[in-house]
C-alpha positions in Angstrom: 2.1 -20.9 12.4 -0.7 -18.7 13.5 0.7 -18.6 17.1 4.1 -17.5 15.7 2.5 -14.7 13.6 0.6 -13.5 16.7 3.7 -13.7 18.9 5.6 -11.6 16.4 2.8 -9.1 16.1 2.6 -8.8 19.9 6.4 -8.2 20.1 6.1 -5.5 17.4 3.3 -3.8 19.3 5.5 -3.6 22.4 8.4 -2.1 20.5 6.2 0.3 18.5 6.1 3.2 21.0 9.8 3.4 21.2 10.2 3.3 17.4 7.4 5.8 16.9 9.4 8.4 18.8 11.9 8.3 15.9 9.3 9.1 13.3 8.7 5.6 12.0 4.9 5.5 12.5 4.1 5.1 8.8 6.7 2.3 8.4 5.4 0.5 11.5 1.8 0.8 10.3 2.8 -0.6 6.9 4.7 -3.5 8.5 1.7 -4.3 10.8 -0.7 -4.1 7.9 1.5 -6.6 5.9 1.8 -8.9 8.8 -1.9 -9.0 9.4 -2.5 -9.5 5.7 0.0 -12.4 5.7 -1.6 -13.7 8.9 -5.0 -13.8 7.4 -6.7 -10.9 9.1 -7.7 -8.7 6.2 -9.7 -6.3 8.2 -6.8 -5.4 10.5 -4.5 -5.3 7.6 -6.7 -2.8 5.9 -6.8 -0.7 9.0 -3.0 -0.5 9.4 -2.5 0.0 5.7 -4.9 2.9 5.9 -2.9 4.4 8.7 0.3 4.1 6.7 -1.4 5.4 3.6 -2.7 8.4 5.4 0.8 9.1 6.5 2.1 9.2 3.0 3.4 5.7 2.2 2.7 4.9 -1.5 3.2 1.2 -1.0 0.4 1.2 1.6 -1.8 3.3 -0.7 -1.3 0.7 -3.5 -2.0 -2.3 -1.2 -5.0 -0.7 0.4 -6.4 0.3 -3.1 -6.1 -3.3 -4.2 -7.9 -4.5 -1.0 -10.7 -2.0 -1.8 -10.9 -3.3 -5.4 -11.2 -6.9 -4.2 -13.4 -6.2 -1.1 -10.6 -7.9 0.9 -11.3 -7.1 4.6 -13.2 -4.0 3.5 -16.3 -3.4 1.4 -15.6 -3.1 -2.3 -15.1 0.5 -3.2 -13.6 1.3 -6.7 -13.9 5.0 -6.2 -11.9 4.9 -3.0 -9.4 2.6 -4.6 -8.9 5.0 -7.5 -8.3 7.9 -5.0 -5.6 5.9 -3.2 -4.0 4.9 -6.5 -4.0 8.6 -7.7 -2.4 9.6 -4.3 0.3 7.0 -4.9 0.9 8.3 -8.4 1.5 11.7 -7.0 4.4 10.1 -5.2 5.5 8.5 -8.5 4.8 4.9 -7.4 5.1 2.8 -10.6 2.8 0.1 -9.5 0.0 2.6 -9.0 0.4 3.9 -12.5 0.4 0.4 -13.8 -2.8 -0.5 -11.9 -4.6 2.5 -13.2 -3.4 1.6 -16.7 -4.9 -1.9 -16.3 -8.2 -0.4 -15.0 -8.5 2.2 -17.8 -10.9 1.4 -20.6 -9.5 4.1 -23.0 -6.5 2.5 -24.7 -4.8 5.8 -25.3 -5.1 6.9 -21.7 -4.0 3.4 -20.5 -0.9 3.7 -22.6 -0.1 7.1 -21.0 -0.4 5.4 -17.6 1.9 2.6 -18.6 4.5 5.0 -20.0 4.3 6.9 -16.7 4.8 3.6 -14.8 7.9 2.9 -17.0 9.3 6.3 -16.3 8.7 6.0 -12.5 10.5 2.6 -12.6 13.5 4.3 -14.3 13.6 6.8 -11.4 13.4 4.0 -8.9 16.3 2.1 -10.6 18.4 5.3 -10.7 17.8 5.9 -7.0 19.1 2.4 -6.1 22.5 3.0 -7.7 
């Protein structure tokens, strides 16, 4: 299984320069990060998710934030995790709003985050129609 994952990663790395010419760098970085995460290399996953996050992908921001919260492949860093979650909320990523709500100690503020998550999910559902 590990050989298969590595073979797929190698193939993607060969294809990456051609795809990158079309502006898909963030998407490629996200896919690499997820493949490394699924393949068990959390440090490389965090690296590629960081690349995708820095290029504005809210899903990567959310995943990287959770890795930072858990210390998965990177040192634990709640402050950095919160920064990435806040960046993702600026792009109205519902999961980031929800994560902030779960981390919030003030029930009133947590409720605000959860309402924002629900609102963002509504927008996501409307976009898929």
